[in-house]
C-alpha positions in Angstrom: 63.0 -108.6 35.0 60.2 -106.0 34.6 59.4 -105.3 30.9 60.1 -101.6 31.1 63.5 -102.1 32.8 64.4 -104.7 30.1 63.3 -102.2 27.4 65.4 -99.4 28.9 68.5 -101.6 29.2 68.1 -102.8 25.6 67.7 -99.2 24.4 70.8 -98.1 26.3 72.8 -101.0 24.8 71.6 -100.2 21.4 72.5 -96.5 21.7 75.9 -97.2 23.2 76.6 -99.7 20.5 75.6 -97.2 17.8 77.9 -94.6 19.4 80.7 -97.1 19.5 80.3 -97.8 15.8 80.1 -94.1 15.0 83.3 -93.2 16.9 85.4 -90.8 14.9 88.7 -88.9 15.6 90.3 -85.6 15.0 93.9 -85.8 13.7 96.8 -83.8 15.1 100.0 -83.7 13.1 103.0 -83.9 15.4 105.1 -82.5 12.7 108.8 -82.8 12.0 111.9 -80.7 12.8 112.7 -79.8 9.2 110.8 -79.7 5.9 112.6 -82.9 4.9 112.3 -84.5 8.3 110.1 -87.2 9.8 108.5 -88.2 13.1 107.0 -91.3 14.5 104.8 -91.4 17.7 105.1 -94.5 19.8 103.4 -94.0 23.2 100.9 -91.6 24.8 100.2 -91.1 28.5 97.0 -90.3 30.4 97.3 -86.6 29.8 98.0 -86.8 26.1 101.8 -86.4 26.2 103.5 -88.3 23.4 107.0 -89.7 22.8 108.7 -91.3 19.8 111.5 -90.2 17.5 112.2 -87.3 15.1 114.8 -86.9 12.4 115.9 -85.7 9.0 115.7 -87.6 5.8 118.7 -89.6 6.9 117.3 -92.7 8.6 120.4 -93.1 10.7 120.0 -89.8 12.5 117.2 -89.4 15.0 116.4 -88.2 18.5 113.8 -88.7 21.2 111.0 -86.2 21.5 108.4 -85.2 24.1 105.1 -83.7 22.8 103.2 -81.9 25.5 100.5 -79.1 25.3 100.9 -78.7 21.6 104.7 -78.4 21.6 107.4 -80.8 20.6 110.6 -80.8 22.7 113.8 -82.5 21.4 115.5 -84.6 24.1 118.3 -85.8 22.0 120.3 -89.0 22.5 122.9 -90.6 24.8 125.6 -89.1 22.7 125.2 -91.2 19.5 123.4 -90.6 16.2 120.0 -92.2 17.0 117.5 -92.7 19.7 113.8 -93.4 20.2 111.3 -93.1 23.0 109.0 -96.1 23.2 107.1 -95.7 26.4 105.9 -92.7 28.5 104.2 -92.8 32.0 101.9 -90.5 33.9 105.0 -88.7 35.4 106.3 -87.9 31.9 109.2 -90.4 32.3 110.2 -91.9 29.0 111.9 -95.3 28.3 113.6 -96.3 25.1 116.9 -96.8 23.6 119.7 -94.8 22.1 123.2 -95.1 20.6 125.9 -93.8 22.9 129.1 -92.0 21.6 130.6 -95.3 20.7 127.6 -96.3 18.6 126.4 -99.0 21.0 122.7 -99.3 21.7 121.8 -98.6 25.3 118.5 -98.6 27.2 117.6 -95.3 28.8 115.2 -93.8 31.3 114.5 -90.1 30.8 113.3 -88.0 33.8 112.7 -84.3 33.5 113.9 -84.5 29.9 117.3 -86.0 30.7 118.3 -89.4 29.3 120.1 -91.7 31.7 121.7 -95.0 30.7 120.2 -97.8 32.8 122.9 -100.5 32.2 122.8 -104.0 30.8 123.0 -107.6 31.8 126.8 -108.0 31.3 126.9 -108.0 27.5 127.4 -104.3 26.9 124.1 -103.5 25.1 120.4 -103.1 26.0 117.2 -101.6 24.6 114.1 -100.4 26.6 110.6 -100.9 25.3 108.1 -99.9 28.0 107.6 -98.2 31.3 104.9 -98.2 34.0 103.6 -95.5 36.3 106.0 -96.7 39.0 109.0 -96.0 36.8 109.8 -99.6 36.1 111.3 -100.2 32.7 111.4 -103.4 30.6 113.3 -104.4 27.5 116.0 -106.7 26.2 119.7 -106.8 27.1 122.7 -108.8 26.1 124.0 -111.2 28.8 127.7 -111.9 29.5 127.4 -115.1 27.3 126.0 -113.1 24.4 122.3 -114.1 24.6 119.5 -111.6 24.5 117.3 -111.8 27.6 114.3 -109.9 28.8 114.9 -107.5 31.7 113.1 -105.6 34.4 114.7 -102.4 35.6 113.4 -101.4 39.0 114.8 -99.3 41.9 118.1 -98.8 40.1 118.7 -102.5 39.3 118.3 -104.4 36.1 117.0 -108.0 36.6 117.4 -110.8 34.2 113.9 -112.4 33.7 115.2 -115.6 32.1 113.8 -117.3 29.1 111.5 -120.2 28.2 114.6 -122.4 27.5 116.3 -120.3 24.9 120.1 -121.0 24.6 121.2 -119.3 21.4 122.8 -116.0 20.8 120.8 -115.3 17.7 117.4 -115.8 19.3 115.6 -112.6 20.4 114.1 -112.7 23.9 112.5 -109.4 25.0 110.1 -107.9 27.6 107.8 -105.6 25.7 105.1 -104.5 28.1 104.6 -103.9 31.8 101.5 -102.8 33.9 101.4 -100.9 37.1 101.5 -104.1 39.2 104.8 -105.1 37.7 103.4 -107.9 35.5 105.6 -108.2 32.4 104.9 -109.6 28.9 107.1 -110.3 25.9 108.6 -112.9 23.6 110.9 -115.8 24.4 112.2 -118.8 22.5 112.1 -122.3 23.9 115.0 -124.8 23.6 113.5 -126.1 20.3 113.7 -122.7 18.7 110.0 -121.9 18.8 108.9 -118.5 20.1 106.0 -117.7 22.4 104.5 -114.8 24.3 105.2 -114.9 28.0 103.9 -113.5 31.2 106.3 -112.8 34.1 105.1 -112.1 37.6 106.7 -112.5 41.0 109.8 -114.2 39.6 108.0 -116.8 37.5 107.7 -116.8 33.7 104.8 -118.6 32.1 104.3 -119.4 28.4 101.3 -118.1 26.5 99.4 -120.1 23.9 98.8 -119.5 20.2 95.8 -119.3 17.9 96.3 -122.9 16.9 99.6 -122.4 15.1 103.2 -122.7 16.2 104.1 -119.2 17.6 103.0 -116.1 19.4 104.3 -112.8 20.7 102.9 -110.6 23.6 103.3 -106.9 22.9 101.4 -105.1 25.7 99.5 -105.6 28.9 97.0 -103.3 30.7 96.2 -103.0 34.4 93.5 -105.7 34.2 96.1 -108.2 32.9 94.6 -108.1 29.4 97.3 -108.8 26.8 97.6 -108.1 23.1 100.1 -109.2 20.5 100.3 -111.5 17.5 99.8 -115.2 17.2 99.6 -117.8 14.4 96.5 -119.7 13.4 96.4 -123.4 12.7 97.8 -124.9 9.4 94.1 -125.6 8.4 93.5 -121.9 8.7 96.5 -121.0 6.6 98.9 -120.4 9.5 98.3 -116.7 9.4 99.5 -114.2 12.0 96.7 -112.3 13.7 96.3 -109.9 16.5 94.8 -111.3 19.7 93.6 -110.4 23.1 93.9 -112.6 26.2 93.6 -112.3 29.9 96.5 -113.7 31.8 97.5 -117.2 30.6 93.9 -117.7 29.4 93.0 -118.6 25.8 93.9 -116.2 23.0 91.0 -114.6 21.1 91.6 -113.9 17.4 90.7 -110.2 16.6 90.4 -110.9 12.9 91.4 -108.6 10.1 90.3 -105.4 8.2 91.4 -106.5 4.7 90.3 -110.0 4.0 91.0 -113.4 5.3 94.6 -113.6 4.2 95.8 -110.3 5.7 98.1 -110.1 8.7 97.4 -108.1 11.8 99.5 -107.1 14.8 98.1 -106.0 18.2 100.5 -103.4 19.5 98.9 -101.6 22.5 95.9 -101.9 24.8 94.2 -99.6 27.3 92.4 -100.5 30.5 89.1 -100.6 28.7 90.5 -103.5 26.5 90.6 -101.4 23.4 93.4 -102.6 21.1 95.3 -100.7 18.4 97.8 -102.0 15.9 98.4 -102.4 12.2 97.2 -104.6 9.4 98.5 -105.5 5.9 96.4 -103.6 3.4 96.9 -103.8 -0.3 100.6 -102.9 -0.8 101.0 -101.1 2.5 99.7 -101.2 6.1 96.7 -99.5 7.7 96.3 -98.7 11.4 93.3 -100.3 13.2 91.4 -100.0 16.4 89.6 -103.0 18.0 86.7 -102.5 20.4 83.2 -103.8 21.0 84.1 -107.0 19.2 84.9 -105.2 15.9 88.2 -104.3 14.2 88.0 -101.0 12.3 90.4 -99.3 9.9 91.3 -96.0 11.5 91.6 -94.4 8.1 87.8 -94.6 7.8 87.3 -92.9 11.2 89.1 -89.6 10.5 87.8 -86.7 8.4 87.6 -87.5 4.7 90.0 -85.5 2.5 92.4 -85.1 5.4 95.3 -86.2 3.2 96.5 -88.8 5.9 97.2 -92.4 5.4 97.5 -93.9 8.9 100.0 -96.8 8.7 100.2 -98.0 12.2 98.8 -97.3 15.7 101.3 -97.8 18.4 99.8 -96.4 21.6 96.4 -95.7 23.2 95.5 -94.1 26.6 92.6 -94.4 28.9 90.7 -91.6 27.1 91.0 -93.4 23.8 93.6 -91.1 22.3 95.8 -93.0 19.8 99.2 -92.3 18.5 101.2 -93.8 15.6 102.8 -93.3 12.3 101.2 -92.1 9.1 102.0 -90.3 5.8 100.8 -86.9 4.8 102.0 -84.9 1.8 104.5 -87.6 1.0 106.2 -87.5 4.4 106.1 -89.8 7.4 104.8 -88.0 10.5 103.6 -89.0 13.9 100.0 -88.4 14.7 97.7 -88.0 17.7 94.0 -89.0 17.3 91.5 -87.7 19.8 88.0 -89.2 20.0 85.2 -86.8 19.0 
């Protein structure tokens, strides 16, 4: 390689690396419906629209919201006391779960602001966790024999994705993420009672590995089949639960911590650039983090000083790097939207 070209490439990499390290964010408070209310933001789409839940100081009362162009619109519930939106796609469709009038939790798909119950697997209850741009929804539903199984809702039908061998009504098996190709990730127990992250594609479920320990969970997948979640390290490393990133069924890479070797981290969401967001134990609380360029950073250090915010967890990130999650400000829990500067 010519010396000048090598120098220019090296300079470019140094500048981009410095820019990455210097990334900061502005904070938008999504607010709450009343002075004693709360909000939590769970997912953000490509245009910066956000969904989650809002409520009063009664934790048993909440409703789904859509935040768009600076305004929060309440979408309500399926007739019960509580509901939450957990995924939003590029068409502003929202997936989540809600109590119905009988108090039973049901998975829903909201289109044009209207929540529609999408059924179950024969056991009467279901919850939705994520949605892709095709409108496919994934989550967990109770089967006719009382087990919790991951499902894929597509073209008006709910499909049982099976398990890694689980056969116990108290074990939680759930699909938690889906990309635009219909590849699904989640958590499932095996017959021995150990849980692992899984990848489901074209009718086949495959078990993911760990970080050397006994268990793992897959939380989200992007359109490049990069996956994040949480996995346990080996007993020699203290059997700690750390956030990870992996590609397909490949090895899991430990993303580390932001608060010392004994802290716990969760990878919750990932965008198509492979940037991961989540939360970490921090002193007596949690702090939201962002992982990119090989580094995990405390988001509280990347927002304006003196803002009054403590960012507790980061739950969603879009292609532009906007991040949503839950924080506290003036003693209240509010959803936030971070926008890169």
